[in-house]
N, C-alpha and C positions, 0 to 999 in steps of 0.2 A: 445316408443316414439311418440308424438302427431304429426300426420301429416297432417290432414285435417283442413281447415281454421275454421270450426265449433269447432273442439276440442281445438284449440289454441286461439280462441277469449275470450277476457277477463281474461287471464291468469295472475294470480297475479306473477309479476317479482320482488317483494321485496325478500330480502334474510335475513335469520336468522343472528343474530350477535349482533352489538352494544357493547358499552364500559361499560354499567352499568348492575350490578346484582341488585337484588331486594334490598338489604341493601343500596347501594351507590344511588340507584334511590330514595329511601324513604328520604334519608338525603338530597338530593338537593330538592325534592318536600316539604319537611319540610319548607325551606328558601321561597320557593314559597308561600305557604300557609301563612306563617306569613307576607310576604310583602304584599299580598292582605289584609290580615286582618288589617294590620296598616294602609294602605291606606284608608281603610273604617274608622277605628276609627279616624285618623286624620281629615278626612273630616266631621266627627261627632262632633269634638270638634270645628271646625271652622265655621260650617255652618251658625249659628245665626250671626257671626261676618263679614259675606260677605254682603257688602251692594247692590251690583249691582244684580237686581231683575232676569234678565235672567241667569246670572252665578250662583246664588244661587240656581235657579230651576234645573239646570243641575247638579250642585254638588250632590243635593238630589237624583238625578237619578243615577249618577255615583258611589256614595257610596254603593247604594244597589247592583250594578252591581259587586262591589268588594267584597261585602258579599257573594254573590252567587258564586264567584270565589273561594273565600277561603273555602266555605262549600264544594264545589266540590272536591277542591284538599284535604280537609280533609277526604272526603269519600273515594277518591282514595288510600290514606295512609292507611286508615283501610283495605282496599283490599290487601294491600302489607303487612299483617300480623302484622300490628300495633295495638295490642291489647288495649281495652279502658283504662285500667289501667296502661299503661306504654306508656306515651306521649312522642314523639319527640318534640325538640323546638330548634330552632337555638341558637347557642352559644352567648356568652354575647357580643362580638364585634358587631356582625350584629344586635343584639337586640338593643344595644345603637345607632346604626345608624337609626333604625326604629324609635325609640322614638325621635331622634332628628328632625325628619321630622315635627312634629307637633309644634315644639319650635320657629318657624319663627317669625321674628320681626313684621310682618303685613300679611295681608291676600293674598296679590299679591305674596309676596315671598313664602307663604305656598303653593299657587297654582304652582307656578314655581318649587318648591320642589318635588311635586307629579307628574306633568306632563312634566317637562323637565328633571328630574332625574330619578326618581323611575320607572315611568311607561315605558319609553323608554328602559331602562335596563331590565325591565321585558320582553319586546317584544323580545329584542334580546335574553335573556337567554331562553325564551321558544323556538325559532327557533333553538338555538344551541342543547338544550336538545332533541328537535324532531330529529335532525340529528343524535345524537349519542347513542339515546336509541335503544333497538330492536324494529324495526317497526312493528313486528308481535306479539312476546310474550307480550310486552308492549303497545299494540295498543290502550288500554283504555286511557293510558296517553297520546299518540299522538294525538288521537281525541279531548281529553278535552283541550291540549293546542291550537289546531287550532281554537277552539271556543273562548277561551279567548283572542287570539291574535286579532280576529275580533273586539271584543269588546273594547280592549284597544287601538287600532289604531283609532277607531271612537272617543273615549274619547280624545285621544291626538289630534286629528285635530281640535276638537271643541276648547278645552282649550288653544292651541297654539295660535289661533287667538284671544281668549279672553285676553291671557296675552300681546299680541302684542299691543292691544288697551290700556291695563291698564299701560303699560309701556312707553307710548308715550312721557312722560316727563323724561328728561335725569335723573333727580334726582332719580326718581322711578327706572328707569332702571339700574342706578348704584347699588342702594341698593339690587336690586333683583339678579343682577349678581354676587354681593359679597356674597350672600346667597347661590347661586346655587354652586360656587367655594367652600364654606365651605362643602356643602353637598358632592360634588364629592370627596373631600379629605376624608371625613369621611367614604364614600362608599368603596374607595380604601383600606383604612385601616381596613375595617371590612371583608375582604375577598370576597366580591362579592357574586354573585349569581351563577356563574357556575364553579368557582374552587371547590377543595375538602372541602366539607362543614363541618364546625365544629358544631356538634350537640350534644346537652345535651338529657340525658334520664331524664324524670320527673315522679316520681312514684305518680301519681295522676288520679283522675277521668276525669279531664277536662284540656284542653289545655289552659284555661285562668286561672289557679290557681295561677299562679305567677305574674298577671298583677299588681294587686293593690300594690305589695311589689316593683316593679322595675320602676313604672311609675314615670316620673317628676311631680313636683307641677302643678296643673292645676286647675283653678277655671273658672266656666262659667260666661258669661256677664250676667247682669241684664236687659239688655234692647236689644232686636234683632235689628240689624243694617237694616236700609232702607237708601237708596240713598237719600240725602237731595235735590239733584237736581230734583228728581222725586216725593218725598213723602213729605207731610206736615202732622205732627203729631196734634192730637186734644184729648182734654179730652171726657168723655162721656156727659158732660153737653153741651159742644160746639158741638158735634155731633147731639144732640137732636135739637138745635137751627138751625143748618145747614139743616136739612131736612124739617122744617116747610116751608109750601108752594109749595113743590115739586109737579108736576103732576105724574101721575101714571107711566109712563114709566121711568120717572127719578128716582123714587121710587125703582123700580125695578133695575135700574142700580146701585143705591147706595147699595142695599143688594148684588148684585153679587161682587161689588168691596169689600165691607167690609169682606164678606164670604171668598174671594180669599186670602187676607191678614190673615185672621183668621186660615185658613187651613195651611198657611205657618208657622204661629207660632206654630201650632200643630206639625208639621214636626221638626221645630227647637227644641221644647220641647224633642221630642222623641230622637233626636240626641244627645242633650246635656244630657239626662238622661242616655245614654248608656256610654258616655265617663265619667260621674260622677261616675258610679256604676261599678267599674272594679272587684269587688269580685264576680260578677254575673256569672252563667255558659255561655257557647259558645252559646247555643240557644237564650239566652237572646239577645245578640248582633245581632244575625242573625234577630229575630223578630222585634227589634226596627229599624234595617235597612229597613226592609220591610214596617214597619209602616211610616217611614220617607218618602219613596218613594211614598207610598199611599196618603200621605198628600200633597205632591208636586204635584201629579196628580190631586188631588181635586182642589188645587189651580188653575191649567191650566184649569179644567173644568170650574170653576166659571169665570174665566178670558175670556174664548171662549164666554161664554153666554153674558157677558159684551161687548165685541167686537160686537157681532151680533146685539147690540141694538144701535151701533155707540159709545159706550164708550171705555175707555182705563184705564189701571192701572196707578194710580197717579192722575187722574181726582178730586178724593175727598180725604179730610184728612183721616188718619187712627188713630185708638185708640190702643196703644201699651199695654194695661193693661193685656191682657190675658197672654202673655208670661212672663212678670215681676211679676205677682201675683203668677203664678204657680211655677216659679222658686224659689219663697222665700220659698216653702213647701219643706220638706223631701221628698224622692222619694216615700215611701208608701203612703203619703197623696196627692202628686202629681199624681201618677198614679190612684188613687182611684177617685180623682177630674176629671181627663181628661176621664178614660175609664170607670168606674164603676158608676159615677154619670152623667158626661156630655155626653158621647156618649151613655150610656145606655140609658138615659132619652131621648135623641135626636133620637132614634131608630123609634119611633112612629111618630114623627115629620116629618121624612124623608119620611116615607110610606104615611103620610097625603099630603105632598108635591108632591109625586108621582102620587097619585090619583087625586089630585085637578088640578095640571097643566094639566094631561090627559084629564080631563073633560073639561078644557077650550081650548082644542085643542092645547096646548104647548107640543107636543109630545116629542120634544127634550129635554126639561127641565125634562119631566116626566121620560125618560129613564135615564138622567144623575143622578136624585135622587136615581134610583133603583140601579145603580151601586154603588153610594156612600154608600147607606144602606148596600149592600153586603159587601164591604170594612170595615165599621164600625162595623158591626156584628163580623168580625174577631178581631177587636180592643178591643171589649168588652171580648171576650174570652181570648185575651192576658192578660188583666187586671186580669181576674180571676185566670189564671195560674201563674202569677208572683207576684201578691199581696195576693190573698186568699190562694193559695194553697203553693207557694214558701216561701214568705216572714212571712206570718201568719200561716203557716203550718196547714191550715184548722182548727184551734183551734175553737170550737164553740163560736160564740158571738163577736169574735175578729173583724171580717169584718163589722158587724153591727155598733160596737162602732167607728170603724175608718170612717165609713160613716157618722155618726152623727157628728164627729169631722169636717169633710169636710163641711158638711151643716152648721155648726155653724160659721166656718170660712167664708164660703161664705156670710153669713148674717152680719158678720161683715165688711167685705170688700165692700159689696155693689156690684153693677151692673158692675163689671169688666169682668165677664166671658160669653162667648157665644155672639151671635150676634142675637139680635131679629130681626124680618123681617125689621121693620123700628124702629128706637129708637124714643121713645116718653116718655113723664112724666107719672109717675104712676097716675092712675085715668082718663086719658084721654079716649075719646071714641074709638070705633074701626074702625074709618074712615080709618086708615092707616094699617089695617091687610091685610094680603096676598089674602084673598078672594075679598075684596073690590078693591083692585088694580088690580086683575085679571078681575074683572067685568067691571072696566073702561077700562082697556086695550082690552078686548074682549066682547063688549056688548051683541053681538049676542049669546054669550054662557051663559049669566048670569043665565038664568033659570035652567041651568043644574047643578048648584052648589047644588040645593036642594037634588041631588042624593047622596051626601057625607053624610056619616053617621055622627050622634051627637059625636061619639068618635073621629073620624078624624077632625072634625070642631074644636074640643076642642084642639087636638094634634096640629093644625095649630098655636095656639098662643105660643107654645114652642119655645125657642131660639135653633137654629142650633149650636151645640156645637163641 
């Protein structure tokens, strides 16, 4: 018996017990995993359809949180003797409820379904599971659910505030209320999250093996939504006319503004591509969720630089061609265009921008481009994995032919891809390039530009894609 204070300090007072054995625990965690995965997938389907800028950005962040949650639950299931070729999946009633979530009549109802129905029920179920599983034998599950609860409660607080603002009109609130009631009824009929879970065993290599056969019909939007009260759209030609006569600082703001919107379109492309290609492996969805979050962060980065110069999102018109053009391509061409041509060719441009901004004393922008380059390097690798290795099976010559097709398509469609530093007609002089703009903004550093290598000077002319 421990008698001294030192001997008793920090003694673990938990007791062995709990109501779940390994198999029952795994059955319930399967529903948790599937719920988090479908929350991610539904938000990928709806991201491009959300017009409100701030809510769109947070949705891009939260869907990646959900991907991480699903992947961590999947890893825990494998620790609970779930072999790779014998997958557990939720039964048909609960799976039908999860697919119903994305079939909302509008984006406000969709958000309410995720953040007023599914996620509060997940938080409650996680608390319930932590209280009923063995706190010591199943401690890895307990610790995991504790972390997930923190994320979910933060998400719910933000989105509840957003939904209240979006439902300020009684007609919108009425429609949302009706959809929430529909989901509550479907959830109750599905068996819920904390009852004896109805689980199927799937003989397959991957948990996503049946997604394409069971999913409801879905088609991506051809134009990414932007709030018309905040954004005005323009053509490429209109953009060129708009920039003429701007002073250097305003040209810089124009660049940050256009690039912020361009990065968002890249995130929307990644999200829509995941929902569109349900026959891909589990890791594909995890990778595109992370890509979406990366692009949302890039959006925020450029927006912060714009605000530092006194600007704001919506002050200039935006060009919608990037998303619309790429969504018209099939996925192999789209991913090749985005990752293996656009982002791959833009790598050197990002390094050149990092070096040039640093030379002119703009250290914050220099660091910004350094981080973006690190992210984009990962995106190029992603393109190689899923296009060159997976879809093309590393067949010699296939990737090269696909790149040639993409290049030809770009030539046919003209300047709809990427964001040159400042839009200008072909054949115009270089008065508007980044070097001359920085020289005008930082005249005391103009002579330092000669330190930039010829290779980097040439790279400055490339579009950021």
